[in-house]
Backbone as XML, in Angstrom:
<?xml version="1.0"?>
<chain id="A" units="angstrom">
  <residue number="1" name="MET">
    <atom name="N" x="173.833" y="37.785" z="43.782"/>
    <atom name="CA" x="174.564" y="37.887" z="45.022"/>
    <atom name="C" x="175.967" y="38.398" z="44.699"/>
  </residue>
  <residue number="2" name="PRO">
    <atom name="N" x="176.380" y="39.491" z="45.332"/>
    <atom name="CA" x="177.703" y="40.039" z="45.015"/>
    <atom name="C" x="178.812" y="39.153" z="45.555"/>
  </residue>
  <residue number="3" name="ARG">
    <atom name="N" x="179.867" y="39.075" z="44.805"/>
    <atom name="CA" x="181.030" y="38.281" z="45.201"/>
    <atom name="C" x="181.984" y="39.124" z="46.018"/>
  </residue>
  <residue number="4" name="ARG">
    <atom name="N" x="182.433" y="38.568" z="47.111"/>
    <atom name="CA" x="183.390" y="39.300" z="47.948"/>
    <atom name="C" x="184.800" y="38.882" z="47.572"/>
  </residue>
  <residue number="5" name="HIS">
    <atom name="N" x="185.647" y="39.831" z="47.447"/>
    <atom name="CA" x="187.049" y="39.565" z="47.145"/>
    <atom name="C" x="187.840" y="39.703" z="48.439"/>
  </residue>
  <residue number="6" name="SER">
    <atom name="N" x="188.761" y="38.798" z="48.648"/>
    <atom name="CA" x="189.575" y="38.881" z="49.864"/>
    <atom name="C" x="190.626" y="39.969" z="49.703"/>
  </residue>
  <residue number="7" name="THR">
    <atom name="N" x="190.811" y="40.669" z="50.768"/>
    <atom name="CA" x="191.808" y="41.725" z="50.765"/>
    <atom name="C" x="193.137" y="41.145" z="51.208"/>
  </residue>
  <residue number="8" name="PRO">
    <atom name="N" x="194.232" y="41.826" z="50.934"/>
    <atom name="CA" x="195.541" y="41.330" z="51.404"/>
    <atom name="C" x="195.584" y="41.181" z="52.925"/>
  </residue>
  <residue number="9" name="ARG">
    <atom name="N" x="194.899" y="42.069" z="53.639"/>
    <atom name="CA" x="194.901" y="41.965" z="55.097"/>
    <atom name="C" x="194.165" y="40.704" z="55.557"/>
  </residue>
  <residue number="10" name="THR">
    <atom name="N" x="193.050" y="40.383" z="54.936"/>
    <atom name="CA" x="192.295" y="39.185" z="55.288"/>
    <atom name="C" x="193.112" y="37.932" z="55.014"/>
  </residue>
  <residue number="11" name="ARG">
    <atom name="N" x="193.792" y="37.906" z="53.878"/>
    <atom name="CA" x="194.646" y="36.752" z="53.565"/>
    <atom name="C" x="195.794" y="36.631" z="54.549"/>
  </residue>
  <residue number="12" name="ALA">
    <atom name="N" x="196.368" y="37.757" z="54.968"/>
    <atom name="CA" x="197.480" y="37.728" z="55.919"/>
    <atom name="C" x="197.017" y="37.208" z="57.280"/>
  </residue>
  <residue number="13" name="VAL">
    <atom name="N" x="195.861" y="37.669" z="57.722"/>
    <atom name="CA" x="195.326" y="37.208" z="59.009"/>
    <atom name="C" x="195.024" y="35.712" z="58.947"/>
  </residue>
  <residue number="14" name="PHE">
    <atom name="N" x="194.433" y="35.259" z="57.858"/>
    <atom name="CA" x="194.138" y="33.844" z="57.697"/>
    <atom name="C" x="195.422" y="33.018" z="57.684"/>
  </residue>
  <residue number="15" name="THR">
    <atom name="N" x="196.443" y="33.477" z="56.972"/>
    <atom name="CA" x="197.718" y="32.760" z="56.909"/>
    <atom name="C" x="198.373" y="32.685" z="58.279"/>
  </residue>
  <residue number="16" name="ILE">
    <atom name="N" x="198.351" y="33.772" z="59.018"/>
    <atom name="CA" x="198.939" y="33.775" z="60.367"/>
    <atom name="C" x="198.175" y="32.821" z="61.276"/>
  </residue>
  <residue number="17" name="ALA">
    <atom name="N" x="196.847" y="32.801" z="61.175"/>
    <atom name="CA" x="196.047" y="31.897" z="62.004"/>
    <atom name="C" x="196.358" y="30.442" z="61.686"/>
  </residue>
  <residue number="18" name="VAL">
    <atom name="N" x="196.528" y="30.116" z="60.420"/>
    <atom name="CA" x="196.859" y="28.738" z="60.037"/>
    <atom name="C" x="198.236" y="28.354" z="60.548"/>
  </residue>
  <residue number="19" name="VAL">
    <atom name="N" x="199.213" y="29.241" z="60.428"/>
    <atom name="CA" x="200.579" y="28.943" z="60.881"/>
    <atom name="C" x="200.611" y="28.774" z="62.398"/>
  </residue>
  <residue number="20" name="VAL">
    <atom name="N" x="199.950" y="29.651" z="63.135"/>
    <atom name="CA" x="199.933" y="29.548" z="64.601"/>
    <atom name="C" x="199.250" y="28.255" z="65.033"/>
  </residue>
  <residue number="21" name="THR">
    <atom name="N" x="198.150" y="27.907" z="64.393"/>
    <atom name="CA" x="197.455" y="26.664" z="64.716"/>
    <atom name="C" x="198.343" y="25.459" z="64.453"/>
  </residue>
  <residue number="22" name="ALA">
    <atom name="N" x="199.066" y="25.467" z="63.349"/>
    <atom name="CA" x="199.959" y="24.351" z="63.027"/>
    <atom name="C" x="201.100" y="24.246" z="64.029"/>
  </residue>
  <residue number="23" name="LEU">
    <atom name="N" x="201.622" y="25.377" z="64.479"/>
    <atom name="CA" x="202.724" y="25.350" z="65.447"/>
    <atom name="C" x="202.259" y="24.898" z="66.825"/>
  </residue>
  <residue number="24" name="LEU">
    <atom name="N" x="201.037" y="25.227" z="67.194"/>
    <atom name="CA" x="200.537" y="24.858" z="68.516"/>
    <atom name="C" x="200.140" y="23.400" z="68.619"/>
  </residue>
  <residue number="25" name="GLN">
    <atom name="N" x="199.992" y="22.707" z="67.514"/>
    <atom name="CA" x="199.595" y="21.307" z="67.567"/>
    <atom name="C" x="200.592" y="20.471" z="68.367"/>
  </residue>
  <residue number="26" name="GLY">
    <atom name="N" x="201.871" y="20.742" z="68.259"/>
    <atom name="CA" x="202.885" y="20.012" z="69.020"/>
    <atom name="C" x="202.919" y="20.410" z="70.481"/>
  </residue>
  <residue number="27" name="ALA">
    <atom name="N" x="202.428" y="21.596" z="70.820"/>
    <atom name="CA" x="202.472" y="22.087" z="72.193"/>
    <atom name="C" x="201.253" y="21.684" z="73.003"/>
  </residue>
  <residue number="28" name="LEU">
    <atom name="N" x="200.297" y="21.018" z="72.411"/>
    <atom name="CA" x="199.067" y="20.664" z="73.108"/>
    <atom name="C" x="199.087" y="19.241" z="73.656"/>
  </residue>
  <residue number="29" name="ALA">
    <atom name="N" x="200.261" y="18.717" z="73.961"/>
    <atom name="CA" x="200.365" y="17.360" z="74.487"/>
    <atom name="C" x="199.931" y="17.334" z="75.950"/>
  </residue>
  <residue number="30" name="ASP">
    <atom name="N" x="199.270" y="16.254" z="76.342"/>
    <atom name="CA" x="198.906" y="16.048" z="77.731"/>
    <atom name="C" x="199.151" y="14.583" z="78.081"/>
  </residue>
  <residue number="31" name="GLU">
    <atom name="N" x="198.633" y="14.117" z="79.211"/>
    <atom name="CA" x="198.931" y="12.753" z="79.634"/>
    <atom name="C" x="198.330" y="11.696" z="78.718"/>
  </residue>
  <residue number="32" name="HIS">
    <atom name="N" x="197.389" y="12.079" z="77.851"/>
    <atom name="CA" x="196.781" y="11.113" z="76.938"/>
    <atom name="C" x="197.596" y="10.903" z="75.675"/>
  </residue>
  <residue number="33" name="ASN">
    <atom name="N" x="198.339" y="11.896" z="75.230"/>
    <atom name="CA" x="199.093" y="11.759" z="73.991"/>
    <atom name="C" x="200.567" y="12.119" z="74.162"/>
  </residue>
  <residue number="34" name="HIS">
    <atom name="N" x="201.057" y="12.121" z="75.397"/>
    <atom name="CA" x="202.457" y="12.437" z="75.663"/>
    <atom name="C" x="203.338" y="11.244" z="75.320"/>
  </residue>
  <residue number="35" name="VAL">
    <atom name="N" x="204.465" y="11.506" z="74.674"/>
    <atom name="CA" x="205.439" y="10.459" z="74.360"/>
    <atom name="C" x="206.659" y="10.706" z="75.250"/>
  </residue>
  <residue number="36" name="TYR">
    <atom name="N" x="206.991" y="9.718" z="76.068"/>
    <atom name="CA" x="208.103" y="9.873" z="76.994"/>
    <atom name="C" x="209.439" y="9.694" z="76.285"/>
  </residue>
  <residue number="37" name="GLU">
    <atom name="N" x="210.414" y="10.475" z="76.731"/>
    <atom name="CA" x="211.794" y="10.351" z="76.270"/>
    <atom name="C" x="212.573" y="9.562" z="77.320"/>
  </residue>
  <residue number="38" name="PRO">
    <atom name="N" x="213.639" y="8.850" z="76.924"/>
    <atom name="CA" x="214.442" y="8.113" z="77.913"/>
    <atom name="C" x="214.986" y="9.050" z="79.002"/>
  </residue>
  <residue number="39" name="GLY">
    <atom name="N" x="214.831" y="8.638" z="80.254"/>
    <atom name="CA" x="215.305" y="9.413" z="81.389"/>
    <atom name="C" x="214.306" y="10.437" z="81.908"/>
  </residue>
  <residue number="40" name="GLU">
    <atom name="N" x="213.157" y="10.599" z="81.246"/>
    <atom name="CA" x="212.170" y="11.571" z="81.677"/>
    <atom name="C" x="211.419" y="11.075" z="82.912"/>
  </residue>
  <residue number="41" name="GLN">
    <atom name="N" x="211.085" y="11.985" z="83.816"/>
    <atom name="CA" x="210.367" y="11.658" z="85.046"/>
    <atom name="C" x="208.941" y="11.227" z="84.728"/>
  </residue>
  <residue number="42" name="VAL">
    <atom name="N" x="208.494" y="10.121" z="85.326"/>
    <atom name="CA" x="207.138" y="9.607" z="85.147"/>
    <atom name="C" x="206.360" y="9.851" z="86.434"/>
  </residue>
  <residue number="43" name="VAL">
    <atom name="N" x="205.178" y="10.435" z="86.314"/>
    <atom name="CA" x="204.333" y="10.701" z="87.479"/>
    <atom name="C" x="203.515" y="9.448" z="87.774"/>
  </residue>
  <residue number="44" name="VAL">
    <atom name="N" x="203.547" y="8.995" z="89.035"/>
    <atom name="CA" x="202.800" y="7.810" z="89.450"/>
    <atom name="C" x="201.621" y="8.273" z="90.296"/>
  </residue>
  <residue number="45" name="TRP">
    <atom name="N" x="200.395" y="7.979" z="89.810"/>
    <atom name="CA" x="199.176" y="8.346" z="90.517"/>
    <atom name="C" x="198.625" y="7.132" z="91.238"/>
  </residue>
  <residue number="46" name="ALA">
    <atom name="N" x="198.061" y="7.342" z="92.414"/>
    <atom name="CA" x="197.414" y="6.264" z="93.168"/>
    <atom name="C" x="195.941" y="6.614" z="93.337"/>
  </residue>
  <residue number="47" name="ASN">
    <atom name="N" x="195.121" y="5.583" z="93.366"/>
    <atom name="CA" x="193.688" y="5.763" z="93.551"/>
    <atom name="C" x="193.310" y="5.198" z="94.917"/>
  </residue>
  <residue number="48" name="GLY">
    <atom name="N" x="192.051" y="5.232" z="95.242"/>
    <atom name="CA" x="191.592" y="4.618" z="96.482"/>
    <atom name="C" x="191.765" y="3.109" z="96.424"/>
  </residue>
  <residue number="49" name="VAL">
    <atom name="N" x="191.830" y="2.493" z="97.591"/>
    <atom name="CA" x="192.023" y="1.046" z="97.690"/>
    <atom name="C" x="190.776" y="0.454" z="98.331"/>
  </residue>
  <residue number="50" name="GLY">
    <atom name="N" x="190.305" y="-0.665" z="97.772"/>
    <atom name="CA" x="189.140" y="-1.321" z="98.344"/>
    <atom name="C" x="188.701" y="-2.485" z="97.477"/>
  </residue>
  <residue number="51" name="PRO">
    <atom name="N" x="187.772" y="-3.283" z="97.986"/>
    <atom name="CA" x="187.300" y="-4.432" z="97.210"/>
    <atom name="C" x="186.407" y="-3.980" z="96.050"/>
  </residue>
  <residue number="52" name="TYR">
    <atom name="N" x="186.410" y="-4.769" z="94.978"/>
    <atom name="CA" x="185.598" y="-4.442" z="93.807"/>
    <atom name="C" x="184.108" y="-4.630" z="94.069"/>
  </residue>
  <residue number="53" name="HIS">
    <atom name="N" x="183.737" y="-5.586" z="94.914"/>
    <atom name="CA" x="182.331" y="-5.912" z="95.118"/>
    <atom name="C" x="181.668" y="-5.076" z="96.198"/>
  </residue>
  <residue number="54" name="ASN">
    <atom name="N" x="182.415" y="-4.260" z="96.910"/>
    <atom name="CA" x="181.847" y="-3.390" z="97.939"/>
    <atom name="C" x="182.489" y="-2.017" z="97.798"/>
  </residue>
  <residue number="55" name="ARG">
    <atom name="N" x="181.924" y="-1.183" z="96.938"/>
    <atom name="CA" x="182.514" y="0.122" z="96.649"/>
    <atom name="C" x="182.405" y="1.102" z="97.811"/>
  </residue>
  <residue number="56" name="GLN">
    <atom name="N" x="181.570" y="0.791" z="98.819"/>
    <atom name="CA" x="181.479" y="1.681" z="99.970"/>
    <atom name="C" x="182.686" y="1.525" z="100.891"/>
  </residue>
  <residue number="57" name="GLU">
    <atom name="N" x="183.360" y="0.392" z="100.832"/>
    <atom name="CA" x="184.515" y="0.143" z="101.689"/>
    <atom name="C" x="185.788" y="0.504" z="100.924"/>
  </residue>
  <residue number="58" name="THR">
    <atom name="N" x="186.079" y="1.782" z="100.860"/>
    <atom name="CA" x="187.290" y="2.240" z="100.188"/>
    <atom name="C" x="188.127" y="3.065" z="101.149"/>
  </residue>
  <residue number="59" name="TYR">
    <atom name="N" x="189.412" y="3.057" z="100.910"/>
    <atom name="CA" x="190.366" y="3.785" z="101.744"/>
    <atom name="C" x="191.274" y="4.589" z="100.832"/>
  </residue>
  <residue number="60" name="ASP">
    <atom name="N" x="191.677" y="5.749" z="101.315"/>
    <atom name="CA" x="192.676" y="6.508" z="100.578"/>
    <atom name="C" x="193.988" y="5.737" z="100.585"/>
  </residue>
  <residue number="61" name="TYR">
    <atom name="N" x="194.750" y="5.886" z="99.507"/>
    <atom name="CA" x="195.986" y="5.129" z="99.340"/>
    <atom name="C" x="196.943" y="5.362" z="100.512"/>
  </residue>
  <residue number="62" name="PHE">
    <atom name="N" x="197.130" y="6.606" z="100.914"/>
    <atom name="CA" x="198.093" y="6.912" z="101.972"/>
    <atom name="C" x="197.495" y="6.768" z="103.368"/>
  </residue>
  <residue number="63" name="GLN">
    <atom name="N" x="196.233" y="6.365" z="103.471"/>
    <atom name="CA" x="195.619" y="6.105" z="104.764"/>
    <atom name="C" x="196.051" y="4.739" z="105.298"/>
  </residue>
  <residue number="64" name="LEU">
    <atom name="N" x="196.507" y="3.857" z="104.411"/>
    <atom name="CA" x="196.937" y="2.520" z="104.820"/>
    <atom name="C" x="198.311" y="2.597" z="105.488"/>
  </residue>
  <residue number="65" name="PRO">
    <atom name="N" x="198.570" y="1.763" z="106.493"/>
    <atom name="CA" x="199.818" y="1.881" z="107.260"/>
    <atom name="C" x="201.076" y="1.537" z="106.460"/>
  </residue>
  <residue number="66" name="PHE">
    <atom name="N" x="200.969" y="0.750" z="105.409"/>
    <atom name="CA" x="202.168" y="0.352" z="104.653"/>
    <atom name="C" x="202.410" y="1.236" z="103.433"/>
  </residue>
  <residue number="67" name="CYS">
    <atom name="N" x="201.627" y="2.281" z="103.256"/>
    <atom name="CA" x="201.814" y="3.220" z="102.140"/>
    <atom name="C" x="202.227" y="4.564" z="102.718"/>
  </residue>
  <residue number="68" name="LYS">
    <atom name="N" x="203.482" y="4.906" z="102.559"/>
    <atom name="CA" x="203.998" y="6.177" z="103.065"/>
    <atom name="C" x="204.041" y="7.172" z="101.920"/>
  </residue>
  <residue number="69" name="GLY">
    <atom name="N" x="203.703" y="8.418" z="102.216"/>
    <atom name="CA" x="203.704" y="9.441" z="101.177"/>
    <atom name="C" x="204.279" y="10.749" z="101.674"/>
  </residue>
  <residue number="70" name="ALA">
    <atom name="N" x="204.342" y="11.705" z="100.768"/>
    <atom name="CA" x="204.831" y="13.030" z="101.121"/>
    <atom name="C" x="203.790" y="13.740" z="101.988"/>
  </residue>
  <residue number="71" name="SER">
    <atom name="N" x="204.229" y="14.788" z="102.662"/>
    <atom name="CA" x="203.300" y="15.508" z="103.530"/>
    <atom name="C" x="202.303" y="16.338" z="102.719"/>
  </residue>
  <residue number="72" name="ASP">
    <atom name="N" x="202.731" y="16.866" z="101.564"/>
    <atom name="CA" x="201.809" y="17.635" z="100.726"/>
    <atom name="C" x="201.372" y="16.777" z="99.540"/>
  </residue>
  <residue number="73" name="LEU">
    <atom name="N" x="200.108" y="16.403" z="99.537"/>
    <atom name="CA" x="199.582" y="15.513" z="98.506"/>
    <atom name="C" x="198.832" y="16.320" z="97.467"/>
  </residue>
  <residue number="74" name="ASN">
    <atom name="N" x="199.045" y="15.987" z="96.200"/>
    <atom name="CA" x="198.347" y="16.649" z="95.104"/>
    <atom name="C" x="197.197" y="15.773" z="94.640"/>
  </residue>
  <residue number="75" name="HIS">
    <atom name="N" x="195.972" y="16.222" z="94.865"/>
    <atom name="CA" x="194.785" y="15.502" z="94.410"/>
    <atom name="C" x="194.414" y="16.009" z="93.029"/>
  </residue>
  <residue number="76" name="ARG">
    <atom name="N" x="193.804" y="15.132" z="92.239"/>
    <atom name="CA" x="193.464" y="15.513" z="90.871"/>
    <atom name="C" x="192.195" y="14.797" z="90.430"/>
  </residue>
  <residue number="77" name="HIS">
    <atom name="N" x="191.257" y="15.552" z="89.871"/>
    <atom name="CA" x="190.070" y="15.003" z="89.216"/>
    <atom name="C" x="190.141" y="15.437" z="87.761"/>
  </residue>
  <residue number="78" name="GLU">
    <atom name="N" x="190.171" y="14.476" z="86.851"/>
    <atom name="CA" x="190.266" y="14.821" z="85.435"/>
    <atom name="C" x="188.949" y="15.328" z="84.887"/>
  </residue>
  <residue number="79" name="SER">
    <atom name="N" x="187.864" y="14.781" z="85.364"/>
    <atom name="CA" x="186.562" y="15.184" z="84.836"/>
    <atom name="C" x="185.518" y="15.120" z="85.943"/>
  </residue>
  <residue number="80" name="LEU">
    <atom name="N" x="184.360" y="15.688" z="85.657"/>
    <atom name="CA" x="183.260" y="15.642" z="86.610"/>
    <atom name="C" x="182.811" y="14.200" z="86.844"/>
  </residue>
  <residue number="81" name="GLY">
    <atom name="N" x="182.841" y="13.384" z="85.795"/>
    <atom name="CA" x="182.447" y="11.980" z="85.922"/>
    <atom name="C" x="183.331" y="11.225" z="86.889"/>
  </residue>
  <residue number="82" name="GLU">
    <atom name="N" x="184.650" y="11.463" z="86.824"/>
    <atom name="CA" x="185.556" y="10.796" z="87.759"/>
    <atom name="C" x="185.310" y="11.268" z="89.184"/>
  </residue>
  <residue number="83" name="ALA">
    <atom name="N" x="185.018" y="12.541" z="89.356"/>
    <atom name="CA" x="184.733" y="13.052" z="90.698"/>
    <atom name="C" x="183.461" y="12.417" z="91.251"/>
  </residue>
  <residue number="84" name="LEU">
    <atom name="N" x="182.440" y="12.267" z="90.403"/>
    <atom name="CA" x="181.187" y="11.665" z="90.863"/>
    <atom name="C" x="181.324" y="10.173" z="91.131"/>
  </residue>
  <residue number="85" name="LEU">
    <atom name="N" x="182.232" y="9.502" z="90.410"/>
    <atom name="CA" x="182.453" y="8.073" z="90.627"/>
    <atom name="C" x="183.361" y="7.791" z="91.816"/>
  </residue>
  <residue number="86" name="GLY">
    <atom name="N" x="183.952" y="8.832" z="92.379"/>
    <atom name="CA" x="184.817" y="8.640" z="93.536"/>
    <atom name="C" x="186.258" y="8.344" z="93.180"/>
  </residue>
  <residue number="87" name="VAL">
    <atom name="N" x="186.652" y="8.611" z="91.955"/>
    <atom name="CA" x="188.045" y="8.433" z="91.571"/>
    <atom name="C" x="188.837" y="9.548" z="92.224"/>
  </residue>
  <residue number="88" name="ASN">
    <atom name="N" x="189.753" y="9.196" z="93.098"/>
    <atom name="CA" x="190.527" y="10.168" z="93.866"/>
    <atom name="C" x="192.001" y="9.936" z="93.588"/>
  </residue>
  <residue number="89" name="LEU">
    <atom name="N" x="192.502" y="10.504" z="92.512"/>
    <atom name="CA" x="193.899" y="10.310" z="92.147"/>
    <atom name="C" x="194.794" y="11.192" z="93.000"/>
  </residue>
  <residue number="90" name="ILE">
    <atom name="N" x="195.853" y="10.590" z="93.530"/>
    <atom name="CA" x="196.818" y="11.282" z="94.371"/>
    <atom name="C" x="198.206" y="11.041" z="93.793"/>
  </residue>
  <residue number="91" name="ASN">
    <atom name="N" x="198.980" y="12.112" z="93.638"/>
    <atom name="CA" x="200.360" y="11.978" z="93.174"/>
    <atom name="C" x="201.186" y="11.333" z="94.289"/>
  </residue>
  <residue number="92" name="THR">
    <atom name="N" x="201.771" y="10.162" z="94.011"/>
    <atom name="CA" x="202.490" y="9.432" z="95.039"/>
    <atom name="C" x="203.853" y="10.010" z="95.356"/>
  </residue>
  <residue number="93" name="GLY">
    <atom name="N" x="204.431" y="10.739" z="94.423"/>
    <atom name="CA" x="205.773" y="11.268" z="94.639"/>
    <atom name="C" x="206.852" y="10.235" z="94.469"/>
  </residue>
  <residue number="94" name="ILE">
    <atom name="N" x="206.517" y="9.043" z="93.957"/>
    <atom name="CA" x="207.502" y="7.998" z="93.715"/>
    <atom name="C" x="208.342" y="8.397" z="92.510"/>
  </residue>
  <residue number="95" name="ALA">
    <atom name="N" x="209.648" y="8.368" z="92.674"/>
    <atom name="CA" x="210.563" y="8.773" z="91.608"/>
    <atom name="C" x="210.823" y="7.609" z="90.661"/>
  </residue>
  <residue number="96" name="ILE">
    <atom name="N" x="210.299" y="7.715" z="89.447"/>
    <atom name="CA" x="210.503" y="6.718" z="88.408"/>
    <atom name="C" x="210.926" y="7.438" z="87.136"/>
  </residue>
  <residue number="97" name="SER">
    <atom name="N" x="211.957" y="6.952" z="86.496"/>
    <atom name="CA" x="212.403" y="7.515" z="85.235"/>
    <atom name="C" x="212.055" y="6.578" z="84.111"/>
  </residue>
  <residue number="98" name="PHE">
    <atom name="N" x="211.654" y="7.119" z="82.953"/>
    <atom name="CA" x="211.302" y="6.302" z="81.804"/>
    <atom name="C" x="212.564" y="5.752" z="81.156"/>
  </residue>
  <residue number="99" name="GLY">
    <atom name="N" x="212.492" y="4.525" z="80.741"/>
    <atom name="CA" x="213.592" y="3.939" z="79.979"/>
    <atom name="C" x="214.473" y="3.173" z="80.800"/>
  </residue>
</chain>
C-alpha cells in the first residue's frame, strides 16, 4: 500500500481548521452553558399554568388576570419533544439583572 505524504497545503488547511475550531469553542455558548456576568440582563421565561394531576386544564401564563405582559410575546420551543409535551415558553419581559 503506497504511503501518502502530506503536502504543505494540506498541513496549512488542517492547521487553519484546528485554529478556527478552537476559537469558535468560546463563541458557541447558549442558555445551557452560558455564564452570567454581574449586571447582565437575565431572560425570564414563563410556562403554562395548571395543576400537576390534570394536564388538560392548563392556561397560558398571560391569560391569567394577575399576570400582565407585553403586547408582543416571544414564544419558544427548544425541541420537538417540548412542543409535543405542550411546553409553551413565553418571554415575560421582566427586567432582572444578574448579581
